[in-house]
N, C-alpha and C positions, 0 to 999 in steps of 0.2 A: 506115556505122553498124553497130555490133555487133548480133548477133542478140538482140533483146529479146523475151523471152517474157513474156506477162502471167502474173500469179499467179492461181491458181485458189483458193488458200486462204491466209488470214492467221491466225496463231495468237497469242492473247494469254492472259493469266492474271489472276485476281483472287482475293485471299484472302477467304474467308468466315468463317474462324476464325483465332484467333491462332496463329502458327507462324512458322517461319523455315527456308526452303529454301536451303541453302548447299551448293555454289555456286549463284549466282543462276540461276533457271530460264529467263530471257529468251533467252540464247544457245542453249539446248537447243531451245526452241520454234522459233527461227529455223532451226536446222539441220534439224529435223523437217519444217517447212514446205517448205524447199528440196528435201529428198529426195522428199517426197510430190508436190510440184508437178511435178517432173520426170516422174514416172510418169503423173500426170493429163494432162499435156501430150501425152505420147506416144500416149495413147489418145483424144485430143481429147474429154476428158470433158464439157466444158460446151457442146459444139456445139449441142445441142438443149435446153439448160436454160433456164428462165425467169429466171435470174439470172446474173451475171458473176463473182461472188466469194462464197466461203463465209468468213464472219467467225466463226472458231471460238474460243470462250472456254473455257479450262480453269478451272474453279472449284475452288479449294483449300479444302475443307471436310470434309464427311463423304461417304464413298463412296456414290454412288447410281448403280446400273448402268442408266442411262437416258440416251438422247440427246434433248435438248430441241431441237426444230427449230421456230424461230419463223417468223412471217410475213415474206415477202420485203419488203425495203425497196425500193419502186419508185423512190424518189428516187436511191438509190445503186446499185441493181441488186445488192444484197447479200442473202445469206441468213444470218441470225444462227443459230448453232448452239452448243450448250454441253453439256459433261459435267462432273459434279461428281466430283472425286477426293478421296481421303482425304489430308488434310494430313500426317498421321502417316506414311502410306505414301510420299508424295512426299519427306518429309524423310529417311526410311530409304533410299529409292532414290537420292537425291542423295549420301548418304554412301557407299553401296556401288557407285556408278558405273553404275547401271542406269536412271537417270532418262530418258535418251534412249529406251531401249527401251519404258519405261512410257508416255511421251508419244506415241511412235510408234504403239504398239498402240491407245491410246485414240483417237488421231486417225483411224487406219484404221477403227476401229469406227464412229465418228461419220460418216465419209464413206461408209461402206458403207450406213448407215441413210439418209443423204441420197440415195444412188444408188437405193436401193429405193423411197423415197418418190416420187422424180421420174423414175423409169424411165431412169436414166442408166447408161452402161456400167460394168461391174464388172471389165473386163480388167486394170485397174491393180492390183487386189488380188492377182491371180495374179503379175503382174510384180514387185510389191513382195516377195511371199513368196519368189519364185524368187531375186531379187537378194539378199535377206537370208540365205537358206539356202545360196546358192552361194558 
């Protein structure tokens, strides 16, 4: 059987205001989750966490520089987390080819907030920064 690693984060998105992000942001969210999961796995991020998965939602509306960390779903062992991004900024980033970087940075910010709240390792932040700078 292939080496199957569990996912530590799933990323989705929802429109709060009218807009159109083209190309579609779904594949970008999948790519960001795949990259970040690799780093979270390497540092065994969830070893002592009270949840098994972060369900991260990017809300496309008005930019609000705040990570919303909800109550853990005991039934699914998931931690719902959200950040609201500017729809206009997402549309612009999609056009100029920097949507991946934008989503990556916002996801990293949200997970750093989760790490601080639940006293989880932050080594993955350094690993991601080093990998992206190198």
